[in-house]
C-alpha positions in Angstrom: 57.1 120.8 -61.1 55.1 117.7 -60.5 52.5 118.3 -63.2 53.2 115.0 -64.9 52.8 113.1 -61.6 49.4 114.7 -61.0 48.2 114.2 -64.6 49.0 110.5 -64.4 47.5 110.2 -60.9 44.3 111.7 -62.2 44.2 109.4 -65.1 44.8 106.4 -62.9 42.0 107.3 -60.5 39.7 107.9 -63.5 40.6 104.6 -65.1 40.1 102.6 -61.9 36.8 104.4 -61.2 35.5 103.5 -64.6 36.7 99.9 -64.2 34.4 99.7 -61.2 31.6 101.5 -63.1 31.5 104.3 -60.7 30.4 107.8 -61.7 32.4 110.7 -60.3 29.4 111.4 -58.1 29.3 107.9 -56.8 33.0 108.1 -55.9 32.5 111.5 -54.3 29.7 110.1 -52.2 31.9 107.1 -51.1 34.7 109.4 -50.0 32.5 112.2 -48.6 34.0 114.8 -51.0 32.4 117.0 -53.6 31.9 116.0 -57.2 33.8 119.1 -58.2 36.9 118.1 -56.1 36.9 114.6 -57.6 36.7 116.1 -61.1 39.5 118.5 -60.4 41.7 115.6 -59.1 41.1 113.6 -62.3 42.2 116.5 -64.5 45.1 117.4 -62.3 43.7 120.8 -61.3 43.7 119.9 -57.6 46.6 118.2 -55.8 45.1 115.8 -53.1 46.8 115.3 -49.8 48.1 111.9 -48.8 45.1 111.3 -46.5 42.8 112.1 -49.5 44.7 109.7 -51.7 44.4 106.9 -49.1 40.6 107.5 -48.8 40.2 107.5 -52.6 42.4 104.3 -53.0 40.3 102.5 -50.3 37.1 103.5 -52.0 38.4 102.2 -55.3 39.5 98.9 -53.7 43.1 99.8 -54.6 46.3 100.8 -52.9 48.3 104.0 -53.1 50.8 102.0 -55.1 48.1 101.1 -57.6 46.8 104.6 -58.1 50.3 106.1 -58.4 51.6 103.5 -60.8 53.5 105.2 -63.6 53.5 108.6 -62.0 56.7 110.5 -62.4 
């Protein structure tokens, strides 16, 4: 039902992470989550909670609005 939303969300997180030159492992360490979980979010296999999105956005020096931009 929300597959497109989560695909775009994952792409946005990946793009922002790469803009900051973070590896998935570096982001995972910053947010105290597993590398596997970050990877699954980026490919829309996992659907993160709002709290998780806030934590990731903060680690990426972004806002929820930034990382959900274009998500439908």
